[in-house]
C-alpha positions in Angstrom: 118.3 117.6 87.2 119.8 114.1 87.4 121.9 112.9 84.5 120.5 109.4 84.5 117.6 107.5 86.1 116.8 103.8 85.7 113.4 102.6 86.8 111.8 99.2 86.9 112.4 95.5 87.9 115.3 93.2 88.4 116.6 93.9 84.9 116.7 97.6 85.9 118.6 96.7 89.0 121.1 94.7 86.9 121.5 97.5 84.4 122.3 100.0 87.1 125.2 97.8 88.2 126.7 98.4 84.7 125.7 102.1 84.8 126.6 103.1 88.4 126.4 106.8 87.6 122.7 106.3 87.2 120.2 106.6 90.1 117.8 103.6 90.2 114.2 103.3 91.4 114.0 99.6 90.9 113.1 96.3 92.7 113.5 92.7 91.6 110.3 90.8 90.9 108.1 93.9 90.7 105.5 94.2 88.0 104.3 97.5 86.4 101.2 97.8 88.6 103.3 97.3 91.8 105.9 99.7 90.6 103.3 102.4 90.0 101.6 101.7 93.3 104.9 102.0 95.2 106.5 104.9 93.2 103.5 106.7 91.6 104.4 110.0 93.3 108.2 109.8 92.4 109.6 112.5 90.1 110.9 110.8 86.9 113.0 113.6 85.6 116.6 113.2 84.3 118.5 113.8 81.1 118.3 110.1 80.4 115.6 107.8 81.7 115.7 104.0 81.3 112.6 101.9 81.9 112.5 98.2 82.3 109.1 96.9 83.2 106.7 94.3 81.9 108.7 91.1 82.4 106.9 90.3 85.6 103.4 91.4 84.4 100.6 88.8 84.2 97.1 88.7 82.9 95.8 90.6 85.9 98.0 93.6 85.2 96.7 96.3 82.8 100.2 96.6 81.3 99.6 99.1 78.6 97.8 101.5 81.0 100.4 101.1 83.7 103.3 101.7 81.2 101.5 104.8 79.8 101.1 106.1 83.4 104.8 105.7 84.0 105.8 107.3 80.7 103.5 110.3 81.2 105.5 111.3 84.3 108.9 111.1 82.6 110.6 114.3 81.8 113.9 113.5 79.9 116.0 114.4 76.9 116.2 110.7 76.0 114.2 107.7 77.1 115.1 104.1 76.6 112.9 101.0 77.1 114.5 97.7 77.8 112.4 95.2 75.8 111.2 92.2 77.9 112.8 89.1 76.4 109.6 87.1 76.7 105.9 87.7 76.3 105.3 89.0 72.8 102.1 90.7 73.8 104.0 92.7 76.5 106.7 93.5 73.9 104.0 95.0 71.6 102.7 97.2 74.5 106.3 98.5 75.2 106.7 99.2 71.5 103.4 101.1 71.4 104.3 103.4 74.3 107.8 104.0 73.1 106.5 104.8 69.6 104.0 107.3 71.0 106.8 109.3 72.6 109.6 108.7 70.1 111.6 106.7 72.6 114.3 104.1 71.9 113.7 100.4 72.5 116.7 98.2 73.5 116.4 94.5 72.9 118.1 92.0 75.2 120.3 90.1 72.8 122.2 87.9 75.3 120.2 86.1 77.9 120.9 84.0 81.0 119.7 80.4 81.0 116.4 81.6 82.5 115.6 83.3 79.1 114.5 86.5 81.0 117.5 88.3 82.4 120.5 89.5 80.3 123.8 87.7 80.7 126.6 89.8 82.1 127.6 90.5 78.4 124.0 91.4 77.8 124.0 93.9 80.6 127.2 95.4 79.3 125.7 95.7 75.8 122.6 97.4 77.2 124.8 99.8 79.3 126.9 100.7 76.2 123.8 101.7 74.2 122.5 104.0 76.9 124.0 107.4 76.3 
């Protein structure tokens, strides 16, 4: 079993740069529907799994359903969700799924000027919380 797996979007890609010991299944710009379509048959087992999805979701994406599908395939001792910095409705969906499974939610406290991605200090902060 893997020690650490990070799945998701560009924020997942950036997080993996600060947690190089983790394997990543991540792509910049991808939304949760696209991630499921591309990686729906991937095994999501590791001691620690980090999920960063939702930041690129739009009204046409059934975000709650997509996130539930992803989480239902995760087999891990600990699961962390990186909370999207924007879109309160998406944040609520992430919280719901995390609460259903007893997962931890990590907010992005330090943002780049785009108000979406963590700053370098923000990525470091996230990486330090993932244990």
